C-alpha positions as CSV (number, residue, x, y, z in Angstrom):
1,X,94.2,140.1,31.1
2,X,97.6,138.9,32.9
3,X,98.3,136.4,36.1
4,X,99.5,138.1,38.8
5,X,102.7,138.3,40.1
6,X,105.0,135.7,41.0
7,X,105.2,135.7,44.9
8,X,108.8,133.7,45.7
9,X,107.2,132.7,49.2
10,X,104.9,130.2,47.7
11,X,105.2,127.0,49.8
12,X,106.6,125.3,46.6
13,X,109.6,128.3,46.0
14,X,109.7,127.2,50.1
15,X,110.2,123.6,48.9
16,X,112.5,124.5,46.3
17,X,114.9,126.8,48.5
18,X,114.6,123.7,51.0
19,X,112.3,125.6,53.5
20,X,109.7,123.2,54.2
21,X,110.2,119.3,53.5
22,X,109.1,117.5,50.7
23,X,109.2,113.6,50.2
24,X,110.9,114.1,46.6
25,X,110.5,111.4,43.7
26,X,112.4,113.0,41.1
27,X,114.6,116.0,40.5
28,X,116.8,117.5,37.6
29,X,118.5,120.6,37.0
30,X,115.2,122.1,35.7
31,X,112.2,120.2,37.7
32,X,111.2,118.8,40.7
33,X,108.5,116.3,41.5
34,X,107.4,115.4,45.3
35,X,104.6,113.5,46.4
36,X,101.2,116.0,47.3
37,X,100.6,116.0,50.9
38,X,97.1,116.3,50.4
39,X,96.4,113.2,48.0
40,X,93.2,112.6,46.0
41,X,94.5,109.1,45.0
42,X,97.7,106.9,46.4
43,X,100.8,108.0,44.5
44,X,99.2,111.7,43.6
45,X,102.8,113.5,43.0
46,X,103.4,117.1,41.8
47,X,105.8,118.4,39.1
48,X,107.1,121.8,39.1
49,X,109.8,123.6,37.4
50,X,112.8,125.2,39.4
51,X,112.4,128.6,37.0
52,X,109.9,131.0,38.6
53,X,106.7,130.7,37.2
54,X,103.0,131.6,38.7
55,X,101.5,129.5,36.1
56,X,101.4,128.1,32.4
57,X,100.2,131.7,31.6
58,X,103.8,133.4,32.2
59,X,106.0,130.5,32.4
60,X,109.0,130.8,29.9
61,X,108.8,128.6,26.7
62,X,112.0,127.0,27.4
63,X,110.8,126.3,30.8
64,X,107.9,124.0,29.7
65,X,109.4,121.6,27.4
66,X,111.9,120.3,30.0
67,X,108.6,120.0,32.5
68,X,106.7,118.2,30.5
69,X,109.1,115.8,29.5
70,X,109.4,115.0,33.6
71,X,105.3,114.9,33.9
72,X,105.5,111.9,31.1
73,X,108.2,110.4,33.2
74,X,106.4,110.7,36.5
75,X,103.6,109.6,35.0
76,X,104.6,106.2,33.6
77,X,106.5,105.7,36.7
78,X,103.5,106.3,39.1
79,X,101.0,104.4,36.7
80,X,103.4,101.5,36.9
81,X,104.4,101.8,40.8
82,X,100.8,101.2,41.9
83,X,99.7,99.1,39.0
84,X,97.1,102.1,38.1
85,X,94.9,101.6,35.0
86,X,95.3,105.1,33.9
87,X,96.7,108.7,35.4
88,X,95.1,111.8,35.2
89,X,97.3,115.1,34.7
90,X,95.7,118.6,36.0
91,X,97.1,121.6,36.0
92,X,95.1,124.9,36.8
93,X,96.1,128.4,36.4
94,X,94.7,131.5,38.4
95,X,92.2,131.1,41.3
96,X,89.2,131.3,39.4
97,X,90.4,127.8,37.6
98,X,91.4,125.8,40.8
99,X,94.8,127.4,41.0
100,X,95.7,127.3,45.2
101,X,99.0,127.5,44.8
102,X,100.8,130.3,42.2
103,X,103.9,128.3,41.1
104,X,103.3,126.3,38.4
105,X,102.6,122.7,38.5
106,X,101.4,119.6,37.5
107,X,99.5,116.9,39.5
108,X,100.0,113.3,38.2
109,X,97.1,111.3,39.9
110,X,97.5,107.5,39.5
111,X,94.0,105.9,38.7
112,X,92.1,102.7,39.4
113,X,89.2,101.5,37.3
114,X,86.0,102.7,39.3
115,X,87.8,104.6,41.8
116,X,86.8,108.3,42.5
117,X,89.2,110.5,43.0
118,X,89.5,111.9,47.1
119,X,88.5,115.3,47.6
120,X,91.8,117.7,47.7
121,X,90.9,118.1,51.7
122,X,93.0,119.9,54.2
123,X,93.8,116.4,55.7
124,X,97.3,115.7,55.6
125,X,98.7,112.0,54.6
126,X,101.3,110.4,57.2
127,X,104.5,111.1,56.6
128,X,105.8,107.4,56.1
129,X,103.0,106.5,53.2
130,X,103.9,109.7,51.6
131,X,108.1,108.1,52.1
132,X,107.3,104.7,50.9
133,X,105.1,105.8,47.9
134,X,107.5,108.2,46.8
135,X,110.2,105.4,47.0
136,X,107.6,102.8,44.9
137,X,107.8,105.4,42.4
138,X,111.3,105.8,42.7
139,X,112.1,102.5,42.2
140,X,109.6,102.3,39.0
141,X,112.6,105.4,37.5
């Protein structure tokens, strides 16, 4: 079974086209990293390819190398910026696996010993907090 077709009107596609604002952390020719607006911990970042990919099941393998290199770079910077004990990296493929935005993305979530992840609720974080957190990670890069 293959995944569905890529929809260019998904929210991350709109962010890539500048139609929706995002608190950017890092950008290069192939990837964009920005703050998750419903963070599960302080410093929760999303890393996406610029190439249209529904998820890892249909991504061009040439997209994955540069993407995972940036995931690693952001994970190291986020751990440093938030003095985290570790970093959770998550990636979901199709709705039954938890994917809700159908553009390939990795969650990079700084973790502290004993602190549970907040639920990925419908509550959006304050824009000022996201901007400050993005700046902390950019400084760590």
